[in-house]
N, C-alpha and C positions, 0 to 999 in steps of 0.2 A: 023956303027950299034953298040949300047950299050952292054957293058958286061952283061950276064945274072945274075951273082951274084951280081953285082953293084945295078942292078935294083930291084933285090930282096931285099937287104939290105935297099935300099930307100923306101921300102914300109911299113917299120914299124913304126906305127904312135902312139904317147904317148899323153894320153889325162889325166890331173889332175882336178880332181872337189872337192869341199867341201860341206858338209851338216852339218848345214845349212850355206846358202853362207853369210847371214848377222847375225852372232851369237851375244849373249849377254853375258855379265860377268856371269861365273857360268854354262854356257852351255857347253856341248861336241860339237866338231867339229870332224867329221869322214872325213878323205882324202881318196879318192879313184883314183888309178893310173892303167890305162889300156894300155896295150901294145898289139896292134894289128898287126900281119903280114898279110898284104893284098895280098901278092904275093904268087907264087907257088913254092917257094924255102925257106927252113928252114933258120932260123937266130940263130946260134948256138952263145953262150957265150956272149949273149946281157946283157945289166944292165943299171940301172940308179942310181943316188944318189940325194936325196932331202935334201938341208940343211935348218933346221928349226930355225936357230938362230933368225930370225926376228919374229917368232911364240912365241918361248918359253920363251921371256921376259915378255908375258903376259898370257902366259898358261903353263901347266904341260903336258909332255907327258904321254900317258896312258899305254905304253908298251903292247899294243894289238896289234901289226902287225902281219899281215899274208898275204898269197899269195896262188893262186891256183896253181902254180907251181913254180919251182925255189926256191931261198934261199933269205929271207929277214931279216934284222937285223938294230938294232939301237945301235948308240954308240955316246957319245958326244951329238951333237945336229943333227947329220945326220941318215936319213933311207937310206939304202942301199939294192938293190934287183940286183941278178944276176941269170941267166939261160938260157934256150933255148925257141925259140919261133917260133914253128913249121909253116909252111905254111899254112895260113887260120885260124891260132889259135890267141885267145885273152887271155893274161894272166893278171889277175886282183890282184893287191897288195892293201891292206887297212892298216890304222894305224889311230889312233886319239890322240886328246889332249883335254884337259879342260881349259877353260878360266878362269883366277883368277878373284875373285870378292872380292875387285875391282882389275882390272889389275894394274900392277905396271910398265909396260913400256911404248912404245909410243903409245899404243892402235890401233896398226896395225899389222895384221897378214901377214907377208911377207916372204913366202918361195923361195927357189932357186932352181928347179929341173933340172938336167942336165942329159941328156939320152947319150946313146952310138952314135959311128959315123954313119952317114947316116940316123939319125933319125930326126925328126921335132924339137927335144928338143936338139940340139948339143950345145955346149958352146957358148954364145953370141946370141942364138936365141931370135926372138922377136915374136914367135907365142904364142898367148894368151892362147892357149891349155896347155901350160907348166905351167900356173898358177904364172908366175912369175910377169908379169906387173899388174896383178890385186892383188892390196893390200887391202883386205877389212879391213875397221876400226871397231873400237867397240863402241857403245854408252855407255854413262853413265850419269845418272840422279842424280842432286843435289837437295834435296828436304829441303826447309826451311820453317817452319810453325812458324808465329808470332802471337801475340795478342796486341791490342793496349794499354793494361795497366796490370799491375800486381796484383793489387787489384781493388776491385769492391764494390760499395753499393747496396743492394737490389733495385730492379727497374731500374737500370742503363743497358746500352747496351755493350757487349763485341764485338767487331769487330776482325774477324780472317783473315788472309791473308795466303795461300799456294802458295809458288813460286816454280816452277819446271823448272829447266834448265838443258838443255842436253850439258853436257861440254865434251862430247865423241867426236869421229872423223866420227861416222856414225849415220844415222838417227836412232832414238829409236821408233820402230813401235809398236803399240798395247800397249803404256804405260797405267797402270792401278793404280789409286790412290784410297784408301778408308780412309775416315776421320772417326774416332770413337768417337760419341757423347754421348754414354750411361752415362758416369761419368761426363757430363755436364748438361745433362737435368733431373738429380735429383735436380738440383738447378736453372735451367732455361728453357726458351722456345725458341726452334729453330725459326728464324723469317722468313723463308721459301724464302731467298733472295739470294741464292748461285748464283754465276755467274763465268764464266770462258771466258778468252779471246780466247781461242779455244778449241776444242774439246766438248765432252758432259758432263754435270754435272746433277746428280739426288740426290734424297733423299729418304729414306725409312728404317723403322726399325732402327731409332736411328744412321744412317750411311750416310753419304754423299758419293758419287761415282763419279769418273771422269775417262773418257778414251779418248784416243787420240794417234796421231802421233807428235812426236817433233822432227824436223830437227836438225842435229849437229849445236850447237851454238845457238838455238832458247830458249825461255823461254815462259811459259804458267803460267799465274796468275789466281787463285782461290780464290774469297771471299765470307765470309758468316758472320752472326752475330747472337747473342743469347740475350735475355732480362733475367736479373735475377728475380726470383721470388720475390714477396713482400707480406708478409714475406718469408724468405727463410728458407723452413722446410727441407732442404737436408743437405749434410755434409759440406756445406759451402766452397767447394773446386771445381774449374771447371778444371777437367783433360781431356784434349783432346789429340788426338794422329793421326798421319797419317800412314798409310802403303802403300808403292809402292812395289805391287808384280811384279815378272818377273825377277828378277835380274838386277845388274847393277844400283842399287840405293844405296843411304845412309840411306834408311828406308826401309830394307825388311821385318821389321815385326819379330815375331808377335806383335800386338799392345800391348804397355807397360800396366802391370798390376798396381794396386793401390799402392801407397806408403804408408810407415809407417809414424807414427806421427813426424813431424818435419822434414822429409826427403824430397829431392827434387824430382821431378816426375821421374821415372826411363824412360830412354831413349835407343834405339837401335842404334840411330845414331844422329849426331849433327841436331839439328832442328826439330826432329821428334815428339817432344810433347811439349805441354805448359801447365803451372799450373796458374791459376788466384784465388786468395783468395777472398772469399767474406767477406768484412768487416762486422764485427757485432757480437753480443753476444746476449745471449738468458736469460733474466730475469723473474725470477719467485718469487711470494710473497706468503706466509702462515701465518696464525695467529691460536694461540692456547690461549684458547678453540675456537672454529669456531662459537659458538654460545655464546657470551660473556653475561653475567649480570651484573648488578649494582653491584660495588664492587670488581668485578674480576680484577686480574693481567692478561693483554694480552701480549704474546709473539709473535712479529713479525719476521719473518725471510725471508730475500730477499737473493735469490741466484743468483749469476752472473755466468753463464757457457759459456767457449769458446771452442765450439765444433769443432773449425776448426784447422787449422795447422800452424798458424802464431800467433805470441806473439803480445799482445796489450799493449804497454807501455802507461802509463798515461791514463788509462781508468778513467771515472767517472760516478757517478749517483748521482741524489738527490732524496729525499723524502719529499713532502710537508705534514705535519702533521695538517694544520690548521683545517681539517675537523674532526680530532681525538681530538685535544687539547680542543675543547669546552666541551666535555664530559669526558675527562680522563686528568691525569697529567704524564708528562714524567718521566720515571724513570732513565733508563741507556741504554747505547748502546756499543756494540763491535763488531769486525770484525776478520775474520780468517786472513786476510793479508790486507796490505794497511793501508792508515789513514782514520778514519771516525771521524767526528765532528758534533756538534748539537749546533745550535742557533736558539731557537724558532722562528718560526715554522719549520725551514727547518734542515733536516739531509743531510749531504755530504759525500759521500765516493770518495776516489782517490787511485789508485793503479795500479800495473801491472797484467795483466792476462795470465799466461802462456799457452802454447799449450795445447789443451784437459785438461783443470782444471777449478775450479770452485771456486768462492770466495762467502763466506757467511757473511752478515751484519745481527745481530740481536739486537732487541731493545724491551724495554718493557714498558708498560703504565698502569696505575691503573684507572680503570673507577670510576668516581663518584658515591655515593649512596646517594641521587639519582642523575643521571646525569643531568646536568645543561644546556645541550645544545639540539640538536635535537633527542638524543637518537639514533645516528647512527654514526659508524666510518667509515670515508672515507679518505684515505690517496691518494697521487698520485705519483708514482714512474716514474722517467724519467731518460733514458740512455741518458747521454749527450755525451758520447765519448766511444766507437765507436757506430756505427749503432746498433741498438736493436729493440726488438719487442715493446718496452716502449718509443717509440719516443713522443715528446710532443704531446698532443691531440690524443694519442692512446686510443682505446676503449676496449683493451686486458685486461680480467680481472685479468690476473696475474699483471697487473701494478695497482691493487688497486683502480680503479676509480668507482667501484661499492659500495655502502655503505653497512656496516655491522650492522643490528639492535642490540640494546641493550635491554635484557630483564629484567623484574623488578626481584630483589633479593628474592629468595625463602624464606620462613619461615622455619628456622631449625626445626628439628623434636622435640627437645626438649621443643620448645616453642608451638608446634602446637598441642600437646596433642597425647596421645597413643591410644584412643579409638574413635569409631565414636560417633556422637552426638545420644544421645537416641530418639528414636521415640516417639514423644508426644501422637500420635494416639493410639499406642499399649501398651504404659505403662499402668498398673493397677492404678485406683484411687481409694486409700484409703477411709475409712468412715470419714465422717466430724466429728469434734470434736464439741460437744456441748458447747456453749458460753451461760453463764448466761445472761439473759434478751434477747435472741435471741432464734428465732425457729431454731430447729436443721435442719441439712442438711440431706435430706433423703439419707439412704444407698441404694445400689442396691437391689432390691427385697423386699422394706419395703412398707408398706400400705399407707406412706405418699404421699402427693400429690407433684410430682417432682417440682424442682425448675429449670427453664431453666439455663443450665450451661453459667456461663458468659465467655466471651474471655480470653483464656489463657494469660497471661503477661508473657513476657519473659524479663528477666534482668541480667545483668552482676554482678556476687558476686566478691567483691573485693577480696576474697580468696576462689574462687570457687573450689569444691571437685573434678570435672571432669577436671581438668587441665586447665592451663592458657589459655585465649582465648576462652573456650568453652562456649557456651550458654546452659542452660538446662532450659526446660520448668518445671513449678511447678507442683508436682504430685497431688495438692489438688486444687479443684476450690475455687477461691477466693470468699468471700460472695459478695453478690449484693450491689453494691454502694460502696464497700470498698476496700482499696488498700491491696496489700500483701507484707509482709516484707521479706520473704524469703522461701527457701525450707523446707516443713514439718508443717507449721502451718499457719493458715489464720491469718492476722492482721486486727484488729477493732480499730477504734479511742476510745480513754479513754473519757467518758463522766461523770465520778464522781460515787459516791456509790449510789445505788437505795434508793431514799428518804423513800417512803412507808415502805419497809420492815425494814428499819432502824428504824423509829419511831415505829412500830408495836412490835419490839423487845425490844426497851426500856420500851413501856408500859406494855408489859407483864412481863418483869424483875421486875418493880416495883411492880406490884400487888402481884407478888410471895414474894418478901421480906418484904413488909409491916407487915403481921401478926407476923413474926418472931420478927420483931424489937418491936413490941408492946408488946409481952409476955416478950421479954428479958427484957424489961424496966418496965414491971408491969403496964403498962397505959391502958391494954384491959380491 
């Protein structure tokens, strides 16, 4: 017959559990040890020790130990409890650890609990309830995001690959990745081609999302692509990033923010982000005056702007002035940096364009008076290197392909006269001046039979009184059938002295002088 005390001691059962069972880096694990006395005899001075050396190489003790009865303590790497376990009583002891992120040990959480004599967890016990044989591992994801190029031209495709490998010792359940595309889609279009070798991938609101389980030692590959806009009106930088939530990854987030000029894209972990620079500059062209006239000096300004975040060494552009030089003469050219040269009809500039900067090329032409060509200024700016909005054949108006018409030169005010042309209808007509041998021209209101007014004749005076270039109608009607010499008097053709009146005058003069002569001579 067995000893009653021994039977009672043998009925103290120990059970150790962990929650969660499969933890991830960064998570808290709570250990619970239950000591149950199933007998009808008390078990005094019972105890256990849990050596956490195999846990604390990957985790930190939380110093939150507690017990429903007895005494619990932590020292070094061991948790110790001692106390009485009454018959039919269950004593509960709890304590916790937080797994490091990333873990620095063997990525296994291995404790070693040893209970008092006559328990199921005596030294050397193989009872899994003691938690010694089950050594949970830790999952750990390594994310690597890559692009198939570092620079891209407008219109080209950039292909991205996100590789997610579980380098831990346990399956990573419920892994979740988010790809942020908002700073890519200001310059490009998502091609709707995301694929994954396992799990589920979706797209919405400028984000790619993937979820799935990854066993230890396995890898999942996610691919997608974008096409760069033509022309690119964004910031000419494709900044993409990936975030793996849930802990135990090298890309925990948050998603990297935009970098400053010339700086690399910020990352929260190796391989979590990619930057692809869009090749190209923006070219604009202006001319002053915008509506040139014959004889004007026209100033052209070409501005080459690098809005991106990479330096463009050896950039080049040309400007074909063939359509300008048929109406104008080239004067001079200068550039804010680089080297500019001119060999009729081509202007050529070469130089470096730093990050977020601009270069200006200024040249002047003088329009002919009158223009000798088609009376239109048409040049053609071509960005040779790097890519630009002024590629060969571009119809962008900033590239100068639209003709600018030339207006005729204006007449200076000093030559055009100061006053308006007098109104020939409303000007008063003075009375006609009588001319010997001609019938007088009737004055307004006279009883004479009016003579139809001749058509007014307008002529240009070599020294007009109303200013150069002005034409003034004569204020006096010209005689019928006779020309007019100028303002103020009619002009009649000279026909000689009137013969009748002259002969009569001489006859009368002779008759009047004859008596005087005879009396003086005494011959009467």
